[in-house]
C-alpha positions in Angstrom: 5.6 -25.4 31.7 7.1 -28.1 29.6 9.0 -26.8 26.6 6.7 -27.0 23.5 3.5 -27.1 25.5 0.9 -24.6 24.5 -0.9 -22.3 27.0 -4.7 -22.6 27.0 -4.9 -18.8 27.0 -2.9 -18.7 23.7 -5.1 -21.4 22.2 -8.3 -19.5 23.1 -6.8 -16.2 21.8 -6.1 -17.7 18.4 -9.7 -19.2 18.1 -11.1 -15.9 19.3 -9.2 -14.0 16.7 -10.7 -16.2 13.9 -14.2 -15.9 15.4 -13.9 -12.1 15.6 -12.7 -12.0 12.0 -15.9 -13.8 10.8 -17.9 -11.1 12.7 -15.9 -8.5 11.0 -16.5 -10.0 7.6 -20.2 -10.4 8.2 -20.5 -6.7 9.2 -18.2 -5.2 6.5 -18.7 -7.3 3.3 -20.5 -5.7 0.4 -23.8 -7.5 0.4 -24.5 -6.4 -3.2 -21.5 -8.4 -4.3 -22.7 -11.4 -2.3 -26.1 -11.2 -3.9 -24.5 -11.0 -7.4 -22.4 -14.1 -6.7 -25.5 -15.9 -5.3 -27.5 -15.1 -8.4 -24.7 -16.1 -10.8 -24.3 -19.5 -9.1 -28.1 -20.1 -8.8 -28.7 -19.3 -12.5 -25.6 -21.1 -13.9 -26.7 -23.3 -16.8 -23.3 -25.1 -17.0 -20.8 -26.2 -14.4 -19.6 -24.2 -11.4 -15.8 -24.5 -11.5 -13.6 -23.4 -8.5 -9.9 -22.9 -8.4 -7.2 -21.6 -6.1 -3.6 -22.3 -5.1 -2.2 -23.5 -1.8 -4.6 -22.8 1.1 -7.0 -21.1 -1.3 -7.1 -24.4 -3.2 -8.1 -26.2 0.0 -10.8 -23.7 0.5 -11.9 -24.1 -3.1 -12.4 -27.8 -2.6 -14.5 -27.3 0.5 -16.7 -24.8 -1.4 -17.2 -27.1 -4.3 -18.2 -29.9 -1.9 -20.7 -27.7 -0.1 -22.3 -26.6 -3.3 -22.7 -30.2 -4.3 -24.4 -30.9 -1.0 -27.1 -28.4 -1.9 -27.3 -29.9 -5.5 -25.6 -27.1 -7.2 -23.0 -29.1 -9.2 -19.5 -27.9 -8.7 -15.9 -29.2 -8.9 -12.4 -28.1 -8.1 -10.1 -27.4 -11.1 -6.3 -27.7 -10.4 -4.5 -24.6 -11.5 -1.4 -26.8 -12.2 -3.4 -29.0 -14.6 -5.4 -26.2 -16.4 -2.6 -24.9 -18.7 -1.7 -28.5 -19.5 -5.0 -29.4 -21.2 -7.2 -29.4 -18.1 -8.8 -26.1 -19.3 -10.6 -28.1 -21.9 -13.3 -28.8 -19.3 -14.3 -25.2 -19.3 -17.2 -24.1 -21.5 -19.1 -20.9 -22.4 -22.0 -21.8 -20.1 -19.8 -22.4 -17.1 -19.2 -20.2 -14.1 -15.6 -20.1 -12.9 -14.8 -18.9 -9.3 -11.1 -18.0 -8.8 -9.7 -17.5 -5.3 -6.6 -15.4 -4.6 -6.2 -13.2 -1.5 -3.9 -10.8 -3.2 -5.3 -11.3 -6.7 -1.9 -11.6 -8.2 -1.3 -15.4 -8.0 0.5 -16.3 -11.3 -1.1 -19.7 -11.6 -4.6 -18.3 -11.1 -4.0 -15.5 -13.6 -3.1 -18.2 -16.2 -6.4 -20.0 -15.4 -8.2 -16.8 -15.7 -6.9 -16.1 -19.2 -7.7 -19.6 -20.4 -11.3 -19.4 -19.0 -11.8 -16.0 -20.6 -10.8 -17.4 -23.9 -13.3 -20.2 -23.3 -16.0 -17.6 -22.9 -16.8 -18.7 -19.3 -18.1 -16.1 -16.8 -15.6 -15.4 -14.1 -16.0 -14.5 -10.4 -12.8 -13.2 -8.7 -12.6 -13.7 -4.9 -9.9 -11.4 -3.5 -9.1 -8.7 -1.0 -7.7 -6.4 -3.7 -10.0 -4.5 -6.0 -7.1 -3.2 -8.0 -5.5 -6.6 -8.6 -5.2 -8.4 -11.9 -7.8 -11.0 -10.9 -10.3 -8.3 -9.9 -9.8 -6.2 -12.9 -10.2 -9.1 -15.3 -13.2 -10.9 -13.7 -16.8 -10.3 -14.7 -17.6 -9.7 -11.1 -15.7 -9.7 -7.8 -16.4 -10.6 -4.3 -14.1 -8.7 -1.9 -13.5 -10.7 1.3 -11.3 -8.5 3.5 -10.2 -9.6 6.9 -9.0 -7.5 9.7 -6.3 -10.0 10.9 -4.8 -13.4 10.4 -4.6 -15.6 13.4 -0.8 -16.0 13.4 1.7 -13.7 15.1 3.1 -12.4 11.8 -0.3 -11.7 10.1 0.9 -13.8 7.2 -0.5 -17.3 7.4 -3.8 -17.9 5.4 -5.8 -18.7 8.6 -8.6 -16.2 9.2 -8.7 -15.2 5.5 -9.3 -18.8 4.3 -11.9 -19.4 7.0 -13.7 -16.3 6.0 -13.9 -17.3 2.3 -15.2 -20.7 3.3 -17.7 -19.2 5.7 -19.0 -16.7 3.0 -19.6 -19.6 0.6 -21.2 -21.6 3.4 -23.7 -18.8 3.8 -24.3 -18.6 0.0 -24.8 -22.4 -0.2 -27.4 -22.2 2.7 -29.1 -19.3 0.9 -29.2 -21.4 -2.3 -30.8 -24.3 -0.4 -33.4 -22.1 1.1 -34.2 -20.5 -2.3 -34.7 -24.0 -3.7 -36.9 -25.0 -0.7 -34.4 -27.9 -0.4 -36.0 -30.6 1.7 -34.6 -33.1 4.1 -35.9 -35.9 1.8 -33.8 -34.5 -1.1 -30.8 -34.1 1.2 -31.1 -37.7 2.3 -31.0 -38.9 -1.4 -27.5 -37.6 -1.8 -26.3 -38.0 1.9 -27.5 -41.4 3.1 -24.2 -42.1 4.8 -22.9 -41.5 8.3 -24.6 -39.9 11.3 -26.1 -37.2 9.1 -27.8 -39.8 6.9 -29.2 -41.6 10.0 -30.6 -38.4 11.4 -32.1 -37.4 8.1 -33.8 -40.8 7.7 -35.3 -40.5 11.2 -36.7 -37.1 10.3 -38.0 -38.1 6.9 -39.6 -41.3 8.3 -41.5 -39.3 11.0 
């Protein structure tokens, strides 16, 4: 084998690890926590604001976009900008979702304190129920994974995918609860192949 070339068996093993982790989360997550988060998002009278650092930040951006797709307005708040005036966007009717696997991320804890002072309701997404984030949030959603996909069990691979997947499910549940139609979807997603398929379905 050429140096640097990956083996197909290794590639499949990594993908399988992540797939198995999603099955693990689906089986072991506390559904009462999921339902509480679902109800808080669905009933939010203000903005849904999501923040995270590093890979969690990338996941937060994806979650915000998916909520927007089902017409549950949301946006990503940079933890770097928040203590430099960005926190002014947070109001008492808002719902803030903070993501930190270990629940001890310094930047996120600063965001948490600012949002609490602004009287926003806070959801902490973390593995650690005894962490600063969990202990200072109005409710928590523990997303615990059995493994990461890398050899050292350190890279935020399976864990980030799990957080995104959980919120994909919550977003679909919100869409179903709203009886969200393809016609409504087409109004905000007229572009690309998705828009073309929606238009064909709506025009039938």
